[in-house]
DRENDO-1510 file (C-alpha; in Angstrom, 1 decimal, always signed):
<recs>
REC; n; res; u; v; w
REC; 1; MET; -34.7; +8.7; +33.6 .
REC; 2; SER; -34.0; +5.4; +35.3 .
REC; 3; GLN; -30.8; +4.6; +37.3 .
REC; 4; VAL; -29.7; +2.2; +34.5 .
REC; 5; GLU; -30.1; +4.9; +31.9 .
REC; 6; ALA; -28.3; +7.5; +34.1 .
REC; 7; ALA; -25.4; +5.1; +34.5 .
REC; 8; THR; -25.2; +4.4; +30.8 .
REC; 9; PRO; -23.2; +6.9; +28.7 .
REC; 10; ARG; -25.5; +9.0; +26.6 .
REC; 11; SER; -23.7; +8.1; +23.3 .
REC; 12; SER; -24.3; +4.4; +24.1 .
REC; 13; TRP; -28.0; +4.4; +24.8 .
REC; 14; ILE; -28.8; +6.8; +22.0 .
REC; 15; ALA; -26.4; +5.4; +19.3 .
REC; 16; GLY; -27.1; +1.8; +20.0 .
REC; 17; PRO; -30.7; +1.5; +18.8 .
REC; 18; HIS; -29.9; +3.7; +15.7 .
REC; 19; ARG; -27.0; +1.4; +14.8 .
REC; 20; LEU; -29.1; -1.7; +15.2 .
REC; 21; SER; -31.9; -0.3; +13.1 .
REC; 22; GLY; -29.5; +1.0; +10.5 .
REC; 23; THR; -27.9; -2.4; +10.2 .
REC; 24; ALA; -31.3; -4.1; +9.9 .
REC; 25; ALA; -32.2; -1.6; +7.2 .
REC; 26; VAL; -29.0; -2.4; +5.2 .
REC; 27; VAL; -29.6; -6.1; +5.5 .
REC; 28; ALA; -33.2; -5.7; +4.5 .
REC; 29; VAL; -32.4; -3.7; +1.5 .
REC; 30; ALA; -29.7; -6.1; +0.4 .
REC; 31; VAL; -31.9; -9.1; +0.8 .
REC; 32; LEU; -34.8; -7.5; -1.1 .
REC; 33; ALA; -32.5; -6.4; -3.9 .
REC; 34; SER; -30.9; -9.8; -4.1 .
REC; 35; ALA; -34.2; -11.6; -4.0 .
REC; 36; ALA; -35.6; -9.4; -6.8 .
REC; 37; LEU; -32.6; -10.2; -9.0 .
REC; 38; VAL; -32.8; -13.9; -8.2 .
REC; 39; VAL; -36.5; -14.1; -9.0 .
REC; 40; ARG; -36.0; -12.1; -12.2 .
REC; 41; ASP; -33.1; -14.2; -13.4 .
REC; 42; GLY; -34.6; -17.4; -12.3 .
REC; 43; SER; -37.8; -16.8; -14.2 .
REC; 44; ASN; -35.9; -15.6; -17.3 .
REC; 45; ASP; -32.8; -17.8; -17.4 .
REC; 46; GLY; -32.1; -20.3; -14.6 .
REC; 47; LEU; -28.7; -21.2; -16.1 .
REC; 48; LEU; -27.6; -17.6; -16.1 .
REC; 49; LEU; -28.6; -17.2; -12.4 .
REC; 50; ALA; -26.7; -20.4; -11.4 .
REC; 51; VAL; -23.5; -19.4; -13.3 .
REC; 52; THR; -23.7; -15.8; -11.8 .
REC; 53; ILE; -24.0; -17.2; -8.3 .
REC; 54; LEU; -21.1; -19.8; -8.9 .
REC; 55; ASN; -18.9; -17.0; -10.3 .
REC; 56; GLY; -19.6; -14.9; -7.3 .
REC; 57; LEU; -18.8; -17.7; -4.9 .
REC; 58; SER; -15.6; -18.7; -6.7 .
REC; 59; SER; -14.5; -15.0; -6.8 .
REC; 60; ALA; -15.3; -14.7; -3.1 .
REC; 61; GLY; -13.0; -17.7; -2.5 .
REC; 62; LEU; -10.1; -16.1; -4.2 .
REC; 63; TYR; -10.7; -12.7; -2.5 .
REC; 64; PHE; -10.8; -14.4; +0.8 .
REC; 65; LEU; -7.5; -16.2; +0.2 .
REC; 66; VAL; -5.8; -12.9; -0.5 .
REC; 67; ALA; -7.7; -10.8; +2.1 .
REC; 68; SER; -7.2; -13.4; +4.9 .
REC; 69; GLY; -3.5; -12.6; +4.8 .
REC; 70; PHE; -4.3; -8.9; +4.7 .
REC; 71; THR; -6.6; -9.2; +7.7 .
REC; 72; LEU; -3.7; -10.8; +9.7 .
REC; 73; ILE; -1.3; -8.0; +8.8 .
REC; 74; PHE; -3.5; -4.9; +8.6 .
REC; 75; GLY; -6.5; -5.9; +10.7 .
REC; 76; LEU; -4.8; -7.9; +13.4 .
REC; 77; LEU; -1.2; -6.5; +13.6 .
REC; 78; ARG; -2.3; -3.0; +12.6 .
REC; 79; VAL; +0.6; -2.8; +10.1 .
REC; 80; THR; -0.2; -0.5; +7.2 .
REC; 81; ASN; +1.0; -2.9; +4.5 .
REC; 82; LEU; +0.4; -1.3; +1.0 .
REC; 83; ALA; +2.6; -4.0; -0.6 .
REC; 84; HIS; +0.1; -6.9; +0.0 .
REC; 85; GLY; -0.9; -6.8; -3.7 .
REC; 86; SER; +2.8; -7.2; -4.6 .
REC; 87; PHE; +2.9; -10.4; -2.5 .
REC; 88; TYR; +0.0; -11.7; -4.7 .
REC; 89; LEU; +1.8; -10.6; -7.9 .
REC; 90; ALA; +5.1; -12.2; -6.8 .
REC; 91; GLY; +3.4; -15.4; -5.9 .
REC; 92; GLY; +1.7; -15.6; -9.3 .
REC; 93; TYR; +5.0; -15.1; -11.2 .
REC; 94; ILE; +7.0; -17.4; -9.1 .
REC; 95; GLY; +4.3; -20.0; -9.3 .
REC; 96; TRP; +4.3; -19.7; -13.1 .
REC; 97; THR; +8.1; -20.3; -13.2 .
REC; 98; LEU; +7.9; -23.3; -10.9 .
REC; 99; ARG; +5.0; -24.8; -13.0 .
REC; 100; ASP; +6.9; -24.2; -16.2 .
REC; 101; ALA; +10.1; -25.7; -14.8 .
REC; 102; THR; +8.6; -28.8; -13.0 .
REC; 103; GLY; +5.2; -29.3; -14.5 .
REC; 104; SER; +3.8; -29.7; -11.0 .
REC; 105; TRP; +0.9; -27.4; -10.0 .
REC; 106; LEU; +1.1; -28.5; -6.4 .
REC; 107; LEU; +4.8; -27.7; -6.2 .
REC; 108; ALA; +4.2; -24.4; -7.8 .
REC; 109; LEU; +1.4; -23.6; -5.2 .
REC; 110; VAL; +3.4; -24.5; -2.2 .
REC; 111; GLY; +6.8; -23.3; -3.4 .
REC; 112; ALA; +5.5; -19.9; -4.5 .
REC; 113; ALA; +3.7; -19.4; -1.2 .
REC; 114; LEU; +6.8; -20.3; +0.8 .
REC; 115; ALA; +9.0; -18.0; -1.3 .
REC; 116; VAL; +6.6; -15.1; -0.8 .
REC; 117; ALA; +6.4; -15.9; +2.9 .
REC; 118; ALA; +10.2; -15.7; +3.1 .
REC; 119; MET; +10.2; -12.4; +1.2 .
REC; 120; GLY; +7.6; -10.9; +3.5 .
REC; 121; LEU; +9.4; -12.2; +6.6 .
REC; 122; LEU; +12.8; -10.8; +5.6 .
REC; 123; PHE; +11.1; -7.4; +4.7 .
REC; 124; GLN; +9.5; -7.3; +8.1 .
REC; 125; LEU; +12.6; -8.2; +10.0 .
REC; 126; LEU; +15.1; -6.1; +8.1 .
REC; 127; LEU; +13.1; -2.9; +7.4 .
REC; 128; LEU; +9.5; -2.8; +8.6 .
REC; 129; ARG; +10.4; -3.6; +12.3 .
REC; 130; ARG; +12.7; -0.5; +12.4 .
REC; 131; VAL; +9.9; +2.0; +11.9 .
REC; 132; ASP; +8.4; +0.9; +15.2 .
REC; 133; GLY; +4.7; +1.0; +14.3 .
REC; 134; ASP; +4.7; +4.5; +12.7 .
REC; 135; PRO; +1.9; +4.2; +10.0 .
REC; 136; ILE; +3.4; +7.0; +7.8 .
REC; 137; ARG; +6.8; +5.3; +7.6 .
REC; 138; GLU; +5.1; +1.9; +7.2 .
REC; 139; SER; +3.1; +3.2; +4.3 .
REC; 140; LEU; +6.2; +4.7; +2.6 .
REC; 141; LEU; +8.2; +1.5; +3.1 .
REC; 142; THR; +5.5; -0.8; +1.8 .
REC; 143; ILE; +4.8; +1.5; -1.2 .
REC; 144; GLY; +8.6; +1.4; -1.9 .
REC; 145; LEU; +8.5; -2.4; -1.8 .
REC; 146; SER; +5.6; -2.5; -4.2 .
REC; 147; VAL; +7.4; -0.3; -6.7 .
REC; 148; VAL; +10.5; -2.5; -6.4 .
REC; 149; VAL; +8.5; -5.7; -6.9 .
REC; 150; ALA; +6.6; -4.3; -9.8 .
REC; 151; ASP; +9.9; -3.3; -11.6 .
REC; 152; LEU; +11.6; -6.6; -10.8 .
REC; 153; THR; +8.7; -8.7; -12.1 .
REC; 154; LEU; +8.5; -6.5; -15.2 .
REC; 155; SER; +12.2; -7.0; -15.8 .
REC; 156; ILE; +12.2; -10.7; -15.3 .
REC; 157; TRP; +8.9; -11.8; -16.7 .
REC; 158; GLY; +8.0; -9.0; -19.1 .
REC; 159; GLY; +4.7; -7.2; -19.5 .
REC; 160; SER; +2.8; -10.0; -21.2 .
REC; 161; SER; +0.0; -11.9; -19.4 .
REC; 162; LEU; +1.0; -15.4; -18.2 .
REC; 163; ASP; -1.3; -18.3; -17.4 .
REC; 164; ILE; -0.3; -20.8; -14.8 .
REC; 165; GLY; -3.0; -23.2; -15.8 .
REC; 166; ALA; -5.2; -25.4; -13.7 .
REC; 167; PRO; -3.9; -28.8; -12.4 .
REC; 168; ALA; -4.6; -31.7; -14.8 .
REC; 169; LEU; -6.9; -33.3; -12.2 .
REC; 170; LEU; -9.2; -30.3; -12.2 .
REC; 171; ASP; -8.7; -29.0; -15.7 .
REC; 172; SER; -12.2; -29.9; -16.9 .
REC; 173; THR; -15.8; -29.0; -16.5 .
REC; 174; PHE; -18.9; -30.7; -15.0 .
REC; 175; THR; -22.3; -30.7; -16.4 .
REC; 176; VAL; -25.6; -30.8; -14.4 .
REC; 177; ASN; -28.9; -30.2; -16.2 .
REC; 178; GLY; -27.3; -28.2; -18.9 .
REC; 179; LEU; -25.1; -26.2; -16.5 .
REC; 180; VAL; -21.4; -26.4; -17.5 .
REC; 181; TYR; -18.9; -25.1; -15.0 .
REC; 182; SER; -15.2; -25.3; -14.2 .
REC; 183; GLU; -14.2; -27.9; -11.7 .
REC; 184; TYR; -11.1; -25.9; -10.7 .
REC; 185; ARG; -13.2; -22.8; -9.7 .
REC; 186; LEU; -15.2; -25.0; -7.4 .
REC; 187; ALA; -12.0; -26.5; -5.9 .
REC; 188; LEU; -10.8; -23.0; -5.3 .
REC; 189; LEU; -13.8; -22.3; -3.3 .
REC; 190; GLY; -13.2; -25.4; -1.3 .
REC; 191; LEU; -9.5; -24.4; -0.7 .
REC; 192; ALA; -10.7; -21.0; +0.6 .
REC; 193; ILE; -13.1; -22.8; +3.0 .
REC; 194; LEU; -10.3; -25.0; +4.3 .
REC; 195; VAL; -7.9; -22.0; +4.8 .
REC; 196; GLY; -10.6; -20.1; +6.6 .
REC; 197; ALA; -11.4; -23.0; +8.9 .
REC; 198; ALA; -7.7; -23.5; +9.7 .
REC; 199; LEU; -7.2; -19.8; +10.5 .
REC; 200; TYR; -10.2; -19.7; +12.7 .
REC; 201; VAL; -9.1; -22.8; +14.6 .
REC; 202; LEU; -5.5; -21.4; +14.9 .
REC; 203; LEU; -6.6; -18.0; +16.2 .
REC; 204; LYS; -9.5; -19.0; +18.4 .
REC; 205; CYS; -8.9; -22.6; +19.6 .
REC; 206; THR; -5.2; -22.9; +20.1 .
REC; 207; ARG; -2.7; -21.7; +22.6 .
REC; 208; LEU; -0.6; -20.1; +19.8 .
REC; 209; GLY; -3.7; -18.2; +18.6 .
REC; 210; MET; -4.4; -16.9; +22.1 .
REC; 211; THR; -0.7; -15.9; +22.4 .
REC; 212; ILE; -0.9; -14.0; +19.1 .
REC; 213; ARG; -4.0; -12.1; +20.2 .
REC; 214; ALA; -2.5; -11.3; +23.5 .
REC; 215; GLY; +0.6; -10.0; +21.8 .
REC; 216; VAL; -1.5; -7.7; +19.7 .
REC; 217; ASP; -3.6; -6.4; +22.6 .
REC; 218; ASP; -0.8; -6.0; +25.2 .
REC; 219; PRO; +2.7; -7.0; +24.0 .
REC; 220; VAL; +4.4; -5.6; +27.1 .
REC; 221; ILE; +2.5; -7.8; +29.5 .
REC; 222; LEU; +2.9; -10.8; +27.2 .
REC; 223; ALA; +6.7; -10.3; +27.1 .
REC; 224; THR; +6.9; -10.5; +30.9 .
REC; 225; THR; +5.7; -14.2; +30.5 .
REC; 226; GLY; +8.8; -15.0; +28.5 .
REC; 227; VAL; +7.3; -14.9; +25.0 .
REC; 228; ASN; +9.4; -13.3; +22.3 .
REC; 229; VAL; +6.7; -11.0; +21.0 .
REC; 230; PRO; +8.7; -9.4; +18.0 .
REC; 231; VAL; +9.5; -12.9; +16.6 .
REC; 232; MET; +5.9; -14.1; +17.1 .
REC; 233; LEU; +4.5; -11.0; +15.3 .
REC; 234; SER; +7.1; -11.4; +12.5 .
REC; 235; LEU; +5.9; -15.0; +12.0 .
REC; 236; VAL; +2.3; -13.7; +11.7 .
REC; 237; PHE; +3.4; -11.2; +9.1 .
REC; 238; GLY; +5.1; -14.1; +7.2 .
REC; 239; LEU; +1.8; -16.1; +7.4 .
REC; 240; GLY; -0.1; -13.2; +5.9 .
REC; 241; ALA; +2.5; -13.0; +3.0 .
REC; 242; PHE; +2.2; -16.8; +2.6 .
REC; 243; LEU; -1.6; -16.6; +2.1 .
REC; 244; ALA; -1.2; -13.8; -0.5 .
REC; 245; GLY; +1.4; -15.9; -2.4 .
REC; 246; LEU; -1.0; -18.8; -2.2 .
REC; 247; GLY; -3.8; -16.6; -3.7 .
REC; 248; GLY; -1.4; -15.5; -6.5 .
REC; 249; VAL; -1.0; -19.1; -7.7 .
REC; 250; ALA; -4.6; -20.0; -7.2 .
REC; 251; GLY; -5.9; -16.9; -9.0 .
REC; 252; GLY; -3.3; -17.1; -11.8 .
REC; 253; SER; -4.4; -20.7; -12.5 .
REC; 254; TYR; -7.7; -19.5; -14.1 .
REC; 255; LEU; -6.9; -15.8; -14.5 .
REC; 256; SER; -3.8; -14.3; -16.1 .
REC; 257; ILE; -0.9; -12.9; -14.1 .
REC; 258; SER; +0.1; -9.5; -15.4 .
REC; 259; GLN; +1.3; -6.1; -14.3 .
REC; 260; GLY; -1.3; -4.1; -12.5 .
REC; 261; GLU; -2.8; -7.1; -10.6 .
REC; 262; ASP; -1.0; -6.0; -7.5 .
REC; 263; ALA; -3.0; -2.7; -7.3 .
REC; 264; ARG; -6.3; -4.5; -8.0 .
REC; 265; TYR; -5.9; -7.1; -5.3 .
REC; 266; LEU; -4.6; -4.6; -2.8 .
REC; 267; LEU; -7.9; -2.6; -3.3 .
REC; 268; VAL; -10.0; -5.8; -3.1 .
REC; 269; SER; -8.3; -6.8; +0.1 .
REC; 270; LEU; -8.9; -3.4; +1.6 .
REC; 271; LEU; -12.5; -3.6; +0.5 .
REC; 272; VAL; -13.1; -7.0; +2.0 .
REC; 273; VAL; -11.3; -6.3; +5.3 .
REC; 274; ILE; -13.1; -3.0; +5.8 .
REC; 275; VAL; -16.5; -4.4; +4.9 .
REC; 276; GLY; -16.0; -7.5; +7.0 .
REC; 277; GLY; -14.4; -5.8; +10.0 .
REC; 278; LEU; -10.7; -5.3; +11.0 .
REC; 279; GLY; -9.0; -8.3; +12.6 .
REC; 280; SER; -11.8; -10.8; +12.1 .
REC; 281; VAL; -11.3; -13.9; +9.9 .
REC; 282; THR; -15.1; -14.6; +9.9 .
REC; 283; GLY; -15.6; -10.9; +8.9 .
REC; 284; ALA; -13.1; -11.3; +6.0 .
REC; 285; ALA; -15.1; -14.4; +4.9 .
REC; 286; ALA; -18.4; -12.4; +5.1 .
REC; 287; GLY; -16.9; -9.4; +3.3 .
REC; 288; ALA; -15.4; -11.6; +0.6 .
REC; 289; LEU; -18.7; -13.4; +0.1 .
REC; 290; LEU; -20.6; -10.1; -0.1 .
REC; 291; VAL; -18.1; -8.4; -2.5 .
REC; 292; GLY; -17.9; -11.5; -4.7 .
REC; 293; LEU; -21.6; -11.9; -5.1 .
REC; 294; VAL; -22.3; -8.2; -5.6 .
REC; 295; GLU; -19.5; -7.9; -8.2 .
REC; 296; SER; -20.8; -11.0; -10.1 .
REC; 297; PHE; -24.4; -9.7; -10.3 .
REC; 298; ALA; -23.2; -6.2; -11.1 .
REC; 299; GLN; -21.1; -7.5; -14.0 .
REC; 300; VAL; -24.2; -9.2; -15.4 .
REC; 301; HIS; -26.7; -6.4; -14.9 .
REC; 302; LEU; -24.7; -3.2; -14.8 .
REC; 303; PRO; -21.4; -4.1; -16.5 .
REC; 304; THR; -20.5; -0.4; -17.1 .
REC; 305; TYR; -20.9; +0.5; -13.4 .
REC; 306; SER; -19.9; -2.7; -11.8 .
REC; 307; VAL; -16.9; -1.2; -10.0 .
REC; 308; LEU; -19.0; +1.7; -8.7 .
REC; 309; VAL; -21.6; -0.8; -7.4 .
REC; 310; THR; -19.0; -2.9; -5.7 .
REC; 311; PHE; -17.4; +0.0; -3.9 .
REC; 312; GLY; -20.8; +1.4; -3.2 .
REC; 313; VAL; -21.3; -1.7; -0.9 .
REC; 314; MET; -18.4; -0.4; +1.2 .
REC; 315; ILE; -20.0; +3.0; +1.5 .
REC; 316; VAL; -23.3; +1.7; +2.5 .
REC; 317; VAL; -21.9; -0.7; +5.1 .
REC; 318; LEU; -19.6; +1.9; +6.6 .
REC; 319; ALA; -22.5; +4.4; +6.8 .
REC; 320; PHE; -24.4; +2.1; +9.2 .
REC; 321; ARG; -21.6; -0.2; +10.5 .
REC; 322; PRO; -18.4; +1.8; +10.8 .
REC; 323; GLN; -16.7; -1.2; +12.4 .
REC; 324; GLY; -17.7; -3.5; +9.5 .
REC; 325; LEU; -20.1; -6.3; +9.4 .
REC; 326; LEU; -18.5; -8.5; +12.1 .
REC; 327; GLY; -16.0; -6.0; +13.5 .
REC; 328; ALA; -15.9; -5.3; +17.2 .
REC; 329; SER; -17.3; -2.0; +18.4 .
REC; 330; ARG; -14.7; +0.4; +19.9 .
</recs>
């Protein structure tokens, strides 16, 4: 054994190659399976293939909008927020009310997101901060909030499905070589890309982002520099709630808003963040893209088992990459 090998922990030099080969195997299998489906669909029905891919991309955009807030709260702050789906639900209902009252989709989008951000910020300041990072009490508090939000929304808006509707500018379709697709769903993908780019720049390229990451890694040392760490982390929590509310309006504009959507998008956010890697915005984007495309193809080819196939992706990824696709090794 060489001196380098002797100085390296046994778990590192044994596990490393296996992890790399395992990741390569997962990627290879996924690429081969996807290529087989693409070739088969392309030869049989090119329009079906195009629509399936576009559906997967637009779903990935919506999943990223919601999960990007969750990756800030759960992945970055390490706060066990089981009420994140409730932020989505509240955003959708508030957006529907604002759209119905004013007729403005943009006002509904911004107003609902700000209202949900205020709700999340108050919840964090008044209740969540008091549990001092205890995951059990965080879970109980956020579950309690989700129950309260579900009951309040049911009491105010009822149990019927509500449709916010797309903005007039995007409430149409485009046609290319026989392919007809919604302009709004493509705009939703563009919105997700803009949000992702803004978050990446904020966290990686600005002084505020560096301060946020320092506060997460070592809040005591950061506090000695004069930064009010609790206030800063509360604002990050509010930003995560803002993004969930934004996703609620964006999703409710082409999908319905109804009771039960909170549980669905909480699970989707968990899936995206775990697959992509905790605390990574680029990982959340990669996870959303993978989950959206797998779900879209599964709904076409295996509609009965599409949910199992989608969650099977998480199992396969975690089997070979416990830290997620782009998560940092610990």
